[in-house]
C-alpha positions, 0 to 999 in steps of 0.5 A, a space after each residue: 849399694 846406693 839406697 836401701 828401702 825398708 818395707 813390710 815382709 814380702 813387700 818386693 815380689 815385683 819391681 818397676 822403675 818410673 821412666 825418670 828413675 825417681 820412683 819404683 813401684 813394687 808389687 807385694 805378697 800382701 796384695 798391695 802395690 807401693 810406690 817408693 821415692 828412691 831419693 827419700 827412701 820412703 813411700 811416695 803414696 799410701 799403699 794401693 789396694 784393690 787386688 785380693 791376692 799376691 801382686 806378681 807383676 807391675 810395670 810403669 807406662 812409658 810416660 810414667 803416668 800409669 801403672 799396670 799390675 797383675 795379680 794371683 787373683 787373675 785380674 789386671 788393674 791400671 792405676 794413676 801414678 799421682 793419685 793411686 786411684 785404679 782408673 781401669 779395671 779390674 779386668 779379668 779373663 785369666 783363670 789362674 795367676 797373672 805372672 807378667 804384665 807390660 805396657 806397649 811402647 806407645 802406652 795404648 796396650 797392655 799384655 798379660 801372661 798367666 799361669 793358665 798358659 795363655 796371653 791376652 792383649 788389652 786396650 789400656 784405656 778401656 780394659 777391653 781385649 784386643 787379642 787373645 787368649 793366645 794359646 800355644 804354650 803348654 805350661 805357665 807363662 813366665 814373662 811377656 813384653 812388646 816389640 819396639 814397634 808395638 806390633 809383636 809380643 814375646 813370651 817365655 814359658 815354663 814349657 822351655 820355649 819362647 814365642 813371638 805373637 802378632 799383637 793384633 791377630 794373636 797368631 804365633 809368628 816365630 817359634 816355639 824356640 828352644 835353647 835346651 829341652 829341659 831348661 826354662 827361660 826366666 825372661 826374654 825381650 826384644 833388642 831396642 831395634 827389634 831385630 834380636 831377642 835377648 833371653 836368660 835361662 834358668 841355668 844362667 845362660 844368656 842367648 842372643 837370637 835373630 828375631 825373624 828366623 829364631 836362630 841363636 846368634 850368640 850363647 854365653 854360658 858363664 855360670 852364675 854362682 847359683 841358679 838365677 831366680 829373676 833377671 832383667 835387661 837394660 833398656 839398651 840391651 847392653 847389660 843383664 842383671 840376675 838375682 839368685 837363690 844365694 841372695 846375690 846379684 850378678 851384672 853381665 855384659 851382653 856383647 861379651 857375656 863377661 860378668 862385670 859385677 859378680 855376687 853383689 851382696 847385701 840381701 839376706 834372703 833370696 832375690 825375687 825381683 830385679 829391674 833396670 832404670 830407663 837410663 840403665 844406670 841403676 838396678 833395683 832388687 827386691 827380697 823377702 828380707 824386707 828390703 829393696 836395694 838400689 845399685 849404681 
């Protein structure tokens, strides 16, 4: 563990690295957003305030100049990373908490997935809806992400399915995909070339799918010490990290399914959020134990 950053109680519900790896943004149960300087292990700005409920998802824009946040208050906001000012929003329309947000690779759009089972795609400059609400999931949406070419969105849900949507038309183009009828996915993302899907399930299984046909190409079911609570993939798709109920981290090789680092210890409470840096060198993990840890 390279760095330990101390924050208020329940401060690290969601995490995202800046593209240059120098900062991490955290969303908190206290409704605030904090930007941290990794090297100095302290706040880069005063906490950003505006949401009136838990901030469940945060993400940097590809150029690192903006941050999008999604909250249990049902709204999104886009913030200036340098000043901490909310520049777009709040924009709403979801009727329940927003579980996941992400910028498109070109920085022009934002996607949100909600506990109201729907997904919306927004113009990142104006906050106007481009597509949505996208309906099809039957339980709350757990994660959302764009394809590398900005044309599609992938979503996972507690209904145990993955769907791929056309980002302009809002139609389901692939799916619903299931691994097992009773096992939800934690997250799914596109591979860097857009040809494959990488997914992690609640039972710790990592799957590689054909993004066009929805066929499972590889399945690695090496179990993690305890049920994973959160997970993320490195930007190049070669590694997966998962945080667990037993307060440990596991890092796995995506090509072989082998566990590279098992049971990384340091947190004293359940790990709620994990994120890779854009170069894949570092992992950030957040816990209600009031710490964020940066791992090499």
